[in-house]
C-alpha positions, 0 to 999 in steps of 0.5 A: 499499499502506498500512502501519501500523507497530506496532513498528519497529526502531531505525534506528541498529542496522540490521545492517550490510552491510559489515564493521567496520573492526576486523574487516576489519583483524584478519582481513587480518592473520590471512590474511596471516600464515597465507599466509606462515607456514602451520602456525606461524601457524595454531597461534599463533592457535588458541592465542591465540583458542581456547586450543587447540594439540594436537599435530595439528589433524586427528583420526585415524581412531582418535580419530574412532571414540573420539569417536563412541563417546562420543556416546549412541546416541540422539543418534546415531540423531537425527543419522542421521535428520536427515541421511537427510532432508537426503540425500533432498532433496539427492539429489533435487536432484542428480537433477533436474540432467541433462546436455544435448547437442543437435544444433543443425545438421546434425553440430553438437552442443552440450552441458553436463555437471555436474562436481563440485568436487574439494575442499570445505571445510566450517565447522561453527560452535562458540562460543556455539552448536555448529551441528552441523546445519551438518555436515549442510548442507555436508558431506553435501550436497557428498558427494551432489554427488560432491565427492571430498574434503571437509575439515570443521572445527569449533572446540574448545569450552572447550578440548576436542573437541566430540563431537557436532559431530565425530560429525555431520561423521563421519556426514555423510561428512567425508573429513577432520575438523579441530578448528580454528576461526576466521579461522585455520581459513578461511585455512588451508583456502583457502590450504593449509599444510604439513599441510592441503591447500587446497580449492576452495570454503568453505561453512558459517556462522560469526561476523563474523570467519569471514564476513569471512574468506570475503569476503576470500578469495573469488576464491582460492577459491569460497564459498557466500554472504556471510553476515550475521545470521540473519533471520526474517519471518512473514506472518499473517492473522486466523486465525493463532495470535498465541502461535504467531507470538510463539514462532516470532519468538523461536525466531530472535531467539536466533541473535544480538542483531542478528538481525532479526525481522519480522511483517507481518499483516493483523490489528491484533488479531493484531499487538497480541496477538503483542507481548503474548505476546513480552513475556510469553515473553522473561523465561523464555527461556533465551536472553533475553540474546541474543533480548531485544536482537534483538527490542528493536533489530531487531523490527518489526510491520507491519500491512497492508490484504491479503495482496497488500500483505503479499507485496509488503512481504515481498519488499521485505525479501527475508528469509533465512526467511519463515513463512506463518501464513495460511488458505491458505499456498500462495498465497504461492508464486504472489506471492513471489520474494525469500526464502531459504526459505519455510515454509508453514503452522502444521505447519512452522517455521523450526527444522525447516529449520535442524535436521532437515526436509531443505532446506539451512539455509545461506541468503541474508541482507542482501537477497541473496535478491533475486538468489540462493537459498541453498546446494544441491547445485548449488553444489558442481557446475560446469556445463561446456560442450562443442562438437563439429562433425562435419559438414564442411559445417556447419563451413564454414558457421559459419566463414564467418559467424564470419569476418564477425562477427569482423571487425565486432569487429575481431578479424582472428585470430578471423576467420582461424580461421573463414575457415580452416574455411570453406575447408578444409571448403568448396570454396574454397582458403585463401591466407593471403597474400590474406586481406583486412585488417579491413573495418569498416562505416562 
């Protein structure tokens, strides 16, 4: 593969795959305090970081109704539309997951069931961007999966309840809504406090501190993903519109100053026109203070010989979002395998997936797309197996083999459990005293 690098990111500013030491230490201290002191620690950190210490962090039903009533009906209609798209796709995913039972031998039944997690925590970010869409992706998807209890939380904004975020969580079906942010919220949901019951899985994006809190608490609770900066990659051929490419690159650059934005194209002309358009668009972009550094420090443009080379290079990046702006976009499905979500053709774009189209926007970053996909309804389900042997002859047959295999591994107790069934359901009688010691072939 020959590649011409028209623009490269500065190597020193490549996004880190491990947390900053100061972040790690701060998070560890907050988590330890919440673990020991519960609500009092949560309240202290909420006051320190968010200047927010209400009588209760959980909103009452009356408070939720009042907040939702304050939101314009057109906004509620838009939220309902977006949630219906996400619900429809999540339900299709759930319907595709069938319970299984097969008979492998006469009277030997093996199966699995998809059982929902009992309690999920959903973090809906606030701060610079109140990401209300995260309520759809986490709360609603969990409820479609059948999770009994979804506790959703979002930070206050400027010392007040964020109405649109609360409305989104409510419409998505949250069973509990908290106005609480940061590490203290993650720790409270994971560990539980005097007033907040613990959950079994934590989902939703957040800043570096929230991501680190999820990392440190993973194991005590499940998590969706280890999240890094938002990433986007566009594959374009000679037919791509350079202006569209530029607009779509910057649409993701505004997520954060460390968000990688990569263009891989078969056209040198398209590459250079995109650079010109980006330079022209950035000064007038309201989020230039964020998008500008992202493009400057993490923007890349590569020109390759053909689309097969483009797909191969894109798979090496394993980007969170991949957009295909080519004459035959579906060709990418046959050639690519490392991406969080793929967006085919000029009629769609990454912001559709971020906000409204129906697929989930919680996706793998930092190369994790090489081994995992994003959040989906199946993440809230445990696939649990079961076994039943109804035929005595089959149990005796399996028990005999189990005994022999167990002794190969020097597990005499395992062997005797198999021997018991072989004897009980076969013709021989079992004499425990006469059972041989482990016999290992040399």
